[in-house]
mmCIF file of the C-alpha atoms, coordinates in Angstrom:
data_MODEL
# 
_entry.id   MODEL 
# 
loop_
_atom_site.group_PDB 
_atom_site.id 
_atom_site.type_symbol 
_atom_site.label_atom_id 
_atom_site.label_alt_id 
_atom_site.label_comp_id 
_atom_site.label_asym_id 
_atom_site.label_entity_id 
_atom_site.label_seq_id 
_atom_site.pdbx_PDB_ins_code 
_atom_site.Cartn_x 
_atom_site.Cartn_y 
_atom_site.Cartn_z 
_atom_site.occupancy 
_atom_site.B_iso_or_equiv 
_atom_site.pdbx_formal_charge 
_atom_site.auth_seq_id 
_atom_site.auth_comp_id 
_atom_site.auth_asym_id 
_atom_site.auth_atom_id 
_atom_site.pdbx_PDB_model_num 
ATOM 1   C CA . MET A 1 1   ? -153.703 -64.355 16.182  1.00 0.00 ? 1   MET A CA 1 
ATOM 2   C CA . ALA A 1 2   ? -150.672 -62.955 17.987  1.00 0.00 ? 2   ALA A CA 1 
ATOM 3   C CA . GLY A 1 3   ? -148.255 -60.145 17.176  1.00 0.00 ? 3   GLY A CA 1 
ATOM 4   C CA . ALA A 1 4   ? -149.143 -56.924 15.376  1.00 0.00 ? 4   ALA A CA 1 
ATOM 5   C CA . ALA A 1 5   ? -152.620 -58.144 14.370  1.00 0.00 ? 5   ALA A CA 1 
ATOM 6   C CA . ARG A 1 6   ? -153.403 -59.672 17.771  1.00 0.00 ? 6   ARG A CA 1 
ATOM 7   C CA . GLY A 1 7   ? -157.068 -60.360 18.390  1.00 0.00 ? 7   GLY A CA 1 
ATOM 8   C CA . ARG A 1 8   ? -158.224 -59.982 14.786  1.00 0.00 ? 8   ARG A CA 1 
ATOM 9   C CA . ALA A 1 9   ? -160.847 -62.501 13.750  1.00 0.00 ? 9   ALA A CA 1 
ATOM 10  C CA . LEU A 1 10  ? -160.320 -64.053 10.330  1.00 0.00 ? 10  LEU A CA 1 
ATOM 11  C CA . ARG A 1 11  ? -163.111 -65.146 8.030   1.00 0.00 ? 11  ARG A CA 1 
ATOM 12  C CA . ALA A 1 12  ? -162.922 -68.570 6.446   1.00 0.00 ? 12  ALA A CA 1 
ATOM 13  C CA . PRO A 1 13  ? -164.733 -69.246 3.180   1.00 0.00 ? 13  PRO A CA 1 
ATOM 14  C CA . ALA A 1 14  ? -167.923 -71.254 3.473   1.00 0.00 ? 14  ALA A CA 1 
ATOM 15  C CA . GLY A 1 15  ? -168.096 -74.747 2.070   1.00 0.00 ? 15  GLY A CA 1 
ATOM 16  C CA . ALA A 1 16  ? -166.475 -78.130 2.433   1.00 0.00 ? 16  ALA A CA 1 
ATOM 17  C CA . GLY A 1 17  ? -163.499 -77.286 0.212   1.00 0.00 ? 17  GLY A CA 1 
ATOM 18  C CA . THR A 1 18  ? -161.625 -75.473 2.981   1.00 0.00 ? 18  THR A CA 1 
ATOM 19  C CA . ARG A 1 19  ? -160.451 -76.942 6.284   1.00 0.00 ? 19  ARG A CA 1 
ATOM 20  C CA . PRO A 1 20  ? -158.917 -74.115 8.316   1.00 0.00 ? 20  PRO A CA 1 
ATOM 21  C CA . THR A 1 21  ? -156.053 -74.958 10.649  1.00 0.00 ? 21  THR A CA 1 
ATOM 22  C CA . SER A 1 22  ? -157.416 -74.927 14.188  1.00 0.00 ? 22  SER A CA 1 
ATOM 23  C CA . ASP A 1 23  ? -156.298 -72.149 16.527  1.00 0.00 ? 23  ASP A CA 1 
ATOM 24  C CA . LYS A 1 24  ? -154.733 -74.798 18.779  1.00 0.00 ? 24  LYS A CA 1 
ATOM 25  C CA . VAL A 1 25  ? -152.628 -76.295 15.979  1.00 0.00 ? 25  VAL A CA 1 
ATOM 26  C CA . ARG A 1 26  ? -151.698 -72.863 14.583  1.00 0.00 ? 26  ARG A CA 1 
ATOM 27  C CA . GLY A 1 27  ? -150.535 -71.752 18.043  1.00 0.00 ? 27  GLY A CA 1 
ATOM 28  C CA . ALA A 1 28  ? -148.535 -74.960 18.484  1.00 0.00 ? 28  ALA A CA 1 
ATOM 29  C CA . VAL A 1 29  ? -146.843 -74.496 15.098  1.00 0.00 ? 29  VAL A CA 1 
ATOM 30  C CA . PHE A 1 30  ? -145.741 -70.970 15.940  1.00 0.00 ? 30  PHE A CA 1 
ATOM 31  C CA . ASN A 1 31  ? -144.517 -72.118 19.351  1.00 0.00 ? 31  ASN A CA 1 
ATOM 32  C CA . LEU A 1 32  ? -142.336 -74.686 17.554  1.00 0.00 ? 32  LEU A CA 1 
ATOM 33  C CA . LEU A 1 33  ? -141.072 -72.159 14.997  1.00 0.00 ? 33  LEU A CA 1 
ATOM 34  C CA . GLY A 1 34  ? -140.397 -69.382 17.472  1.00 0.00 ? 34  GLY A CA 1 
ATOM 35  C CA . GLN A 1 35  ? -142.745 -66.627 18.455  1.00 0.00 ? 35  GLN A CA 1 
ATOM 36  C CA . PHE A 1 36  ? -141.495 -63.839 16.188  1.00 0.00 ? 36  PHE A CA 1 
ATOM 37  C CA . PHE A 1 37  ? -139.610 -63.494 12.898  1.00 0.00 ? 37  PHE A CA 1 
ATOM 38  C CA . ASP A 1 38  ? -137.041 -60.972 11.741  1.00 0.00 ? 38  ASP A CA 1 
ATOM 39  C CA . GLY A 1 39  ? -138.342 -60.264 8.253   1.00 0.00 ? 39  GLY A CA 1 
ATOM 40  C CA . GLY A 1 40  ? -138.394 -62.700 5.362   1.00 0.00 ? 40  GLY A CA 1 
ATOM 41  C CA . ALA A 1 41  ? -141.078 -63.811 2.949   1.00 0.00 ? 41  ALA A CA 1 
ATOM 42  C CA . VAL A 1 42  ? -143.636 -66.519 3.675   1.00 0.00 ? 42  VAL A CA 1 
ATOM 43  C CA . LEU A 1 43  ? -145.284 -68.832 1.142   1.00 0.00 ? 43  LEU A CA 1 
ATOM 44  C CA . ASP A 1 44  ? -148.704 -70.264 2.038   1.00 0.00 ? 44  ASP A CA 1 
ATOM 45  C CA . LEU A 1 45  ? -149.738 -73.149 -0.235  1.00 0.00 ? 45  LEU A CA 1 
ATOM 46  C CA . TYR A 1 46  ? -153.363 -74.338 -0.189  1.00 0.00 ? 46  TYR A CA 1 
ATOM 47  C CA . ALA A 1 47  ? -153.852 -71.118 1.762   1.00 0.00 ? 47  ALA A CA 1 
ATOM 48  C CA . GLY A 1 48  ? -157.580 -71.361 2.564   1.00 0.00 ? 48  GLY A CA 1 
ATOM 49  C CA . SER A 1 49  ? -158.288 -68.245 4.655   1.00 0.00 ? 49  SER A CA 1 
ATOM 50  C CA . GLY A 1 50  ? -154.625 -67.170 4.649   1.00 0.00 ? 50  GLY A CA 1 
ATOM 51  C CA . ALA A 1 51  ? -154.471 -67.553 8.440   1.00 0.00 ? 51  ALA A CA 1 
ATOM 52  C CA . LEU A 1 52  ? -150.981 -69.077 8.517   1.00 0.00 ? 52  LEU A CA 1 
ATOM 53  C CA . ALA A 1 53  ? -149.441 -66.421 6.269   1.00 0.00 ? 53  ALA A CA 1 
ATOM 54  C CA . LEU A 1 54  ? -151.214 -63.609 8.106   1.00 0.00 ? 54  LEU A CA 1 
ATOM 55  C CA . GLU A 1 55  ? -150.042 -64.973 11.454  1.00 0.00 ? 55  GLU A CA 1 
ATOM 56  C CA . ALA A 1 56  ? -146.462 -65.026 10.110  1.00 0.00 ? 56  ALA A CA 1 
ATOM 57  C CA . LEU A 1 57  ? -146.821 -61.410 8.928   1.00 0.00 ? 57  LEU A CA 1 
ATOM 58  C CA . SER A 1 58  ? -148.247 -60.443 12.301  1.00 0.00 ? 58  SER A CA 1 
ATOM 59  C CA . ARG A 1 59  ? -145.159 -61.987 13.920  1.00 0.00 ? 59  ARG A CA 1 
ATOM 60  C CA . GLY A 1 60  ? -142.600 -60.185 11.761  1.00 0.00 ? 60  GLY A CA 1 
ATOM 61  C CA . CYS A 1 61  ? -142.410 -61.659 8.260   1.00 0.00 ? 61  CYS A CA 1 
ATOM 62  C CA . THR A 1 62  ? -142.437 -58.854 5.698   1.00 0.00 ? 62  THR A CA 1 
ATOM 63  C CA . ARG A 1 63  ? -144.207 -60.339 2.660   1.00 0.00 ? 63  ARG A CA 1 
ATOM 64  C CA . ALA A 1 64  ? -146.535 -63.235 1.869   1.00 0.00 ? 64  ALA A CA 1 
ATOM 65  C CA . VAL A 1 65  ? -147.531 -65.146 -1.230  1.00 0.00 ? 65  VAL A CA 1 
ATOM 66  C CA . CYS A 1 66  ? -150.743 -67.149 -0.794  1.00 0.00 ? 66  CYS A CA 1 
ATOM 67  C CA . VAL A 1 67  ? -151.616 -69.788 -3.383  1.00 0.00 ? 67  VAL A CA 1 
ATOM 68  C CA . GLU A 1 68  ? -155.240 -70.922 -3.381  1.00 0.00 ? 68  GLU A CA 1 
ATOM 69  C CA . GLN A 1 69  ? -157.233 -72.204 -6.349  1.00 0.00 ? 69  GLN A CA 1 
ATOM 70  C CA . GLU A 1 70  ? -160.745 -71.775 -4.915  1.00 0.00 ? 70  GLU A CA 1 
ATOM 71  C CA . ARG A 1 71  ? -162.296 -68.411 -5.819  1.00 0.00 ? 71  ARG A CA 1 
ATOM 72  C CA . ALA A 1 72  ? -164.138 -67.903 -2.495  1.00 0.00 ? 72  ALA A CA 1 
ATOM 73  C CA . ALA A 1 73  ? -161.043 -68.775 -0.479  1.00 0.00 ? 73  ALA A CA 1 
ATOM 74  C CA . ALA A 1 74  ? -158.808 -66.439 -2.516  1.00 0.00 ? 74  ALA A CA 1 
ATOM 75  C CA . ALA A 1 75  ? -161.308 -63.622 -1.948  1.00 0.00 ? 75  ALA A CA 1 
ATOM 76  C CA . ALA A 1 76  ? -161.348 -64.413 1.793   1.00 0.00 ? 76  ALA A CA 1 
ATOM 77  C CA . ILE A 1 77  ? -157.547 -64.147 1.912   1.00 0.00 ? 77  ILE A CA 1 
ATOM 78  C CA . ALA A 1 78  ? -157.673 -60.683 0.341   1.00 0.00 ? 78  ALA A CA 1 
ATOM 79  C CA . ARG A 1 79  ? -160.391 -59.561 2.780   1.00 0.00 ? 79  ARG A CA 1 
ATOM 80  C CA . ASN A 1 80  ? -158.511 -60.967 5.771   1.00 0.00 ? 80  ASN A CA 1 
ATOM 81  C CA . ALA A 1 81  ? -155.268 -59.281 4.685   1.00 0.00 ? 81  ALA A CA 1 
ATOM 82  C CA . GLU A 1 82  ? -157.110 -55.962 4.398   1.00 0.00 ? 82  GLU A CA 1 
ATOM 83  C CA . ALA A 1 83  ? -158.747 -56.411 7.823   1.00 0.00 ? 83  ALA A CA 1 
ATOM 84  C CA . CYS A 1 84  ? -155.347 -57.102 9.407   1.00 0.00 ? 84  CYS A CA 1 
ATOM 85  C CA . GLY A 1 85  ? -153.665 -54.140 7.704   1.00 0.00 ? 85  GLY A CA 1 
ATOM 86  C CA . PHE A 1 86  ? -151.459 -56.342 5.508   1.00 0.00 ? 86  PHE A CA 1 
ATOM 87  C CA . ALA A 1 87  ? -153.085 -55.836 2.092   1.00 0.00 ? 87  ALA A CA 1 
ATOM 88  C CA . GLY A 1 88  ? -149.919 -54.298 0.623   1.00 0.00 ? 88  GLY A CA 1 
ATOM 89  C CA . GLN A 1 89  ? -147.788 -57.207 1.839   1.00 0.00 ? 89  GLN A CA 1 
ATOM 90  C CA . VAL A 1 90  ? -149.911 -60.098 0.539   1.00 0.00 ? 90  VAL A CA 1 
ATOM 91  C CA . GLU A 1 91  ? -149.981 -61.443 -3.010  1.00 0.00 ? 91  GLU A CA 1 
ATOM 92  C CA . VAL A 1 92  ? -152.854 -63.851 -3.665  1.00 0.00 ? 92  VAL A CA 1 
ATOM 93  C CA . ARG A 1 93  ? -152.363 -66.256 -6.561  1.00 0.00 ? 93  ARG A CA 1 
ATOM 94  C CA . ARG A 1 94  ? -155.553 -68.039 -7.576  1.00 0.00 ? 94  ARG A CA 1 
ATOM 95  C CA . GLU A 1 95  ? -154.276 -71.173 -9.256  1.00 0.00 ? 95  GLU A CA 1 
ATOM 96  C CA . PRO A 1 96  ? -153.474 -74.796 -8.431  1.00 0.00 ? 96  PRO A CA 1 
ATOM 97  C CA . VAL A 1 97  ? -150.410 -75.179 -6.218  1.00 0.00 ? 97  VAL A CA 1 
ATOM 98  C CA . MET A 1 98  ? -148.536 -77.463 -8.596  1.00 0.00 ? 98  MET A CA 1 
ATOM 99  C CA . ALA A 1 99  ? -149.055 -74.966 -11.446 1.00 0.00 ? 99  ALA A CA 1 
ATOM 100 C CA . ALA A 1 100 ? -147.826 -72.064 -9.293  1.00 0.00 ? 100 ALA A CA 1 
ATOM 101 C CA . LEU A 1 101 ? -144.665 -73.654 -7.880  1.00 0.00 ? 101 LEU A CA 1 
ATOM 102 C CA . PRO A 1 102 ? -142.531 -73.534 -11.070 1.00 0.00 ? 102 PRO A CA 1 
ATOM 103 C CA . ARG A 1 103 ? -143.375 -69.836 -11.532 1.00 0.00 ? 103 ARG A CA 1 
ATOM 104 C CA . LEU A 1 104 ? -142.412 -68.689 -8.035  1.00 0.00 ? 104 LEU A CA 1 
ATOM 105 C CA . PRO A 1 105 ? -138.972 -67.149 -7.420  1.00 0.00 ? 105 PRO A CA 1 
ATOM 106 C CA . ARG A 1 106 ? -136.207 -69.522 -6.348  1.00 0.00 ? 106 ARG A CA 1 
ATOM 107 C CA . GLY A 1 107 ? -134.632 -69.007 -2.938  1.00 0.00 ? 107 GLY A CA 1 
ATOM 108 C CA . ALA A 1 108 ? -137.156 -66.304 -2.048  1.00 0.00 ? 108 ALA A CA 1 
ATOM 109 C CA . PHE A 1 109 ? -138.964 -67.750 0.970   1.00 0.00 ? 109 PHE A CA 1 
ATOM 110 C CA . ALA A 1 110 ? -137.777 -68.076 4.558   1.00 0.00 ? 110 ALA A CA 1 
ATOM 111 C CA . LEU A 1 111 ? -140.921 -69.947 5.543   1.00 0.00 ? 111 LEU A CA 1 
ATOM 112 C CA . ALA A 1 112 ? -143.502 -72.056 3.702   1.00 0.00 ? 112 ALA A CA 1 
ATOM 113 C CA . PHE A 1 113 ? -146.760 -73.575 4.869   1.00 0.00 ? 113 PHE A CA 1 
ATOM 114 C CA . LEU A 1 114 ? -148.504 -76.457 3.113   1.00 0.00 ? 114 LEU A CA 1 
ATOM 115 C CA . ASP A 1 115 ? -152.016 -77.322 4.249   1.00 0.00 ? 115 ASP A CA 1 
ATOM 116 C CA . PRO A 1 116 ? -153.498 -79.436 1.444   1.00 0.00 ? 116 PRO A CA 1 
ATOM 117 C CA . PRO A 1 117 ? -156.702 -81.427 1.692   1.00 0.00 ? 117 PRO A CA 1 
ATOM 118 C CA . TYR A 1 118 ? -155.870 -84.566 3.682   1.00 0.00 ? 118 TYR A CA 1 
ATOM 119 C CA . ALA A 1 119 ? -156.872 -86.714 0.690   1.00 0.00 ? 119 ALA A CA 1 
ATOM 120 C CA . THR A 1 120 ? -154.265 -84.913 -1.450  1.00 0.00 ? 120 THR A CA 1 
ATOM 121 C CA . GLY A 1 121 ? -151.389 -84.909 1.039   1.00 0.00 ? 121 GLY A CA 1 
ATOM 122 C CA . PRO A 1 122 ? -148.335 -82.631 0.893   1.00 0.00 ? 122 PRO A CA 1 
ATOM 123 C CA . GLU A 1 123 ? -145.899 -85.033 -0.793  1.00 0.00 ? 123 GLU A CA 1 
ATOM 124 C CA . GLU A 1 124 ? -145.958 -83.706 -4.370  1.00 0.00 ? 124 GLU A CA 1 
ATOM 125 C CA . ALA A 1 125 ? -145.661 -80.078 -3.258  1.00 0.00 ? 125 ALA A CA 1 
ATOM 126 C CA . LEU A 1 126 ? -142.883 -80.900 -0.756  1.00 0.00 ? 126 LEU A CA 1 
ATOM 127 C CA . ALA A 1 127 ? -140.908 -82.600 -3.529  1.00 0.00 ? 127 ALA A CA 1 
ATOM 128 C CA . ALA A 1 128 ? -141.041 -79.392 -5.619  1.00 0.00 ? 128 ALA A CA 1 
ATOM 129 C CA . LEU A 1 129 ? -140.671 -76.850 -2.802  1.00 0.00 ? 129 LEU A CA 1 
ATOM 130 C CA . GLY A 1 130 ? -136.972 -77.087 -1.897  1.00 0.00 ? 130 GLY A CA 1 
ATOM 131 C CA . PRO A 1 131 ? -135.577 -74.692 -4.541  1.00 0.00 ? 131 PRO A CA 1 
ATOM 132 C CA . LEU A 1 132 ? -138.026 -71.961 -3.499  1.00 0.00 ? 132 LEU A CA 1 
ATOM 133 C CA . LEU A 1 133 ? -136.749 -71.809 0.076   1.00 0.00 ? 133 LEU A CA 1 
ATOM 134 C CA . ALA A 1 134 ? -133.824 -69.668 1.137   1.00 0.00 ? 134 ALA A CA 1 
ATOM 135 C CA . PRO A 1 135 ? -130.890 -71.544 2.712   1.00 0.00 ? 135 PRO A CA 1 
ATOM 136 C CA . GLY A 1 136 ? -132.013 -72.598 6.180   1.00 0.00 ? 136 GLY A CA 1 
ATOM 137 C CA . GLY A 1 137 ? -135.641 -71.942 5.250   1.00 0.00 ? 137 GLY A CA 1 
ATOM 138 C CA . VAL A 1 138 ? -138.416 -73.880 6.939   1.00 0.00 ? 138 VAL A CA 1 
ATOM 139 C CA . ALA A 1 139 ? -141.384 -75.739 5.449   1.00 0.00 ? 139 ALA A CA 1 
ATOM 140 C CA . VAL A 1 140 ? -144.325 -76.734 7.647   1.00 0.00 ? 140 VAL A CA 1 
ATOM 141 C CA . ALA A 1 141 ? -146.656 -79.401 6.255   1.00 0.00 ? 141 ALA A CA 1 
ATOM 142 C CA . GLU A 1 142 ? -150.028 -80.167 7.793   1.00 0.00 ? 142 GLU A CA 1 
ATOM 143 C CA . HIS A 1 143 ? -151.320 -83.677 7.099   1.00 0.00 ? 143 HIS A CA 1 
ATOM 144 C CA . ASP A 1 144 ? -153.363 -86.576 8.394   1.00 0.00 ? 144 ASP A CA 1 
ATOM 145 C CA . ALA A 1 145 ? -151.514 -87.736 11.523  1.00 0.00 ? 145 ALA A CA 1 
ATOM 146 C CA . ARG A 1 146 ? -151.941 -91.363 10.410  1.00 0.00 ? 146 ARG A CA 1 
ATOM 147 C CA . ARG A 1 147 ? -150.219 -90.704 7.057   1.00 0.00 ? 147 ARG A CA 1 
ATOM 148 C CA . PRO A 1 148 ? -147.049 -88.672 7.652   1.00 0.00 ? 148 PRO A CA 1 
ATOM 149 C CA . PRO A 1 149 ? -144.991 -87.638 4.627   1.00 0.00 ? 149 PRO A CA 1 
ATOM 150 C CA . ALA A 1 150 ? -141.425 -88.879 4.072   1.00 0.00 ? 150 ALA A CA 1 
ATOM 151 C CA . GLU A 1 151 ? -138.510 -87.627 6.151   1.00 0.00 ? 151 GLU A CA 1 
ATOM 152 C CA . ARG A 1 152 ? -136.604 -86.222 3.163   1.00 0.00 ? 152 ARG A CA 1 
ATOM 153 C CA . TYR A 1 153 ? -137.476 -84.447 -0.093  1.00 0.00 ? 153 TYR A CA 1 
ATOM 154 C CA . ALA A 1 154 ? -134.423 -83.445 -2.157  1.00 0.00 ? 154 ALA A CA 1 
ATOM 155 C CA . ALA A 1 155 ? -133.234 -80.283 -0.354  1.00 0.00 ? 155 ALA A CA 1 
ATOM 156 C CA . LEU A 1 156 ? -135.666 -80.676 2.582   1.00 0.00 ? 156 LEU A CA 1 
ATOM 157 C CA . ALA A 1 157 ? -134.925 -82.741 5.701   1.00 0.00 ? 157 ALA A CA 1 
ATOM 158 C CA . LEU A 1 158 ? -137.382 -83.468 8.502   1.00 0.00 ? 158 LEU A CA 1 
ATOM 159 C CA . ALA A 1 159 ? -136.559 -81.467 11.635  1.00 0.00 ? 159 ALA A CA 1 
ATOM 160 C CA . ASP A 1 160 ? -139.621 -82.201 13.792  1.00 0.00 ? 160 ASP A CA 1 
ATOM 161 C CA . ARG A 1 161 ? -142.919 -84.037 13.642  1.00 0.00 ? 161 ARG A CA 1 
ATOM 162 C CA . ARG A 1 162 ? -145.899 -83.705 15.984  1.00 0.00 ? 162 ARG A CA 1 
ATOM 163 C CA . ALA A 1 163 ? -149.494 -84.905 16.175  1.00 0.00 ? 163 ALA A CA 1 
ATOM 164 C CA . TYR A 1 164 ? -152.463 -82.981 17.545  1.00 0.00 ? 164 TYR A CA 1 
ATOM 165 C CA . GLY A 1 165 ? -155.375 -85.407 17.411  1.00 0.00 ? 165 GLY A CA 1 
ATOM 166 C CA . ASP A 1 166 ? -155.980 -86.270 13.739  1.00 0.00 ? 166 ASP A CA 1 
ATOM 167 C CA . THR A 1 167 ? -153.727 -83.427 12.564  1.00 0.00 ? 167 THR A CA 1 
ATOM 168 C CA . GLY A 1 168 ? -150.058 -84.086 11.905  1.00 0.00 ? 168 GLY A CA 1 
ATOM 169 C CA . ILE A 1 169 ? -147.407 -81.389 11.545  1.00 0.00 ? 169 ILE A CA 1 
ATOM 170 C CA . SER A 1 170 ? -144.064 -82.081 9.855   1.00 0.00 ? 170 SER A CA 1 
ATOM 171 C CA . ILE A 1 171 ? -141.387 -79.386 9.892   1.00 0.00 ? 171 ILE A CA 1 
ATOM 172 C CA . TYR A 1 172 ? -138.603 -79.487 7.312   1.00 0.00 ? 172 TYR A CA 1 
ATOM 173 C CA . ARG A 1 173 ? -135.406 -77.441 6.967   1.00 0.00 ? 173 ARG A CA 1 
ATOM 174 C CA . ALA A 1 174 ? -133.845 -76.554 3.631   1.00 0.00 ? 174 ALA A CA 1 
ATOM 175 C CA . SER A 1 175 ? -130.209 -77.527 3.230   1.00 0.00 ? 175 SER A CA 1 
# 
């Protein structure tokens, strides 16, 4: 992790239900986005350990909402936020992503991460995400590199796409 929480080790929940983003891919994503942020809220969907949201907070985002339906993973997010000194800035919502999206505030997020299980894919969440992003907001979807999502989803347009081995990253901008 870089920024304010540099060097902190994050705990990932045990079990096959969580596939944490590798340090290499996480570093590459933040290199593409820019190293540091000037405030703004981040939304982390299929949050797992919360590593992406916590990295964004460490680099200058001011608030994070992490959506994760697995109990052990949601507990790991809360522990990791506490260990990084961000407990007061992180809201953990333990529910399915598609159930949470309609209840989240519209236009509230400068940045969103989607890291669903590869078998699920990010398409359904990307299709519903646009209204939640602030104008000019960015959505970063992690996916199987062999199955990239579409280039456009309503208010989201593809800005960049990269592959790191089997992991694909698609970056969208809100219009």
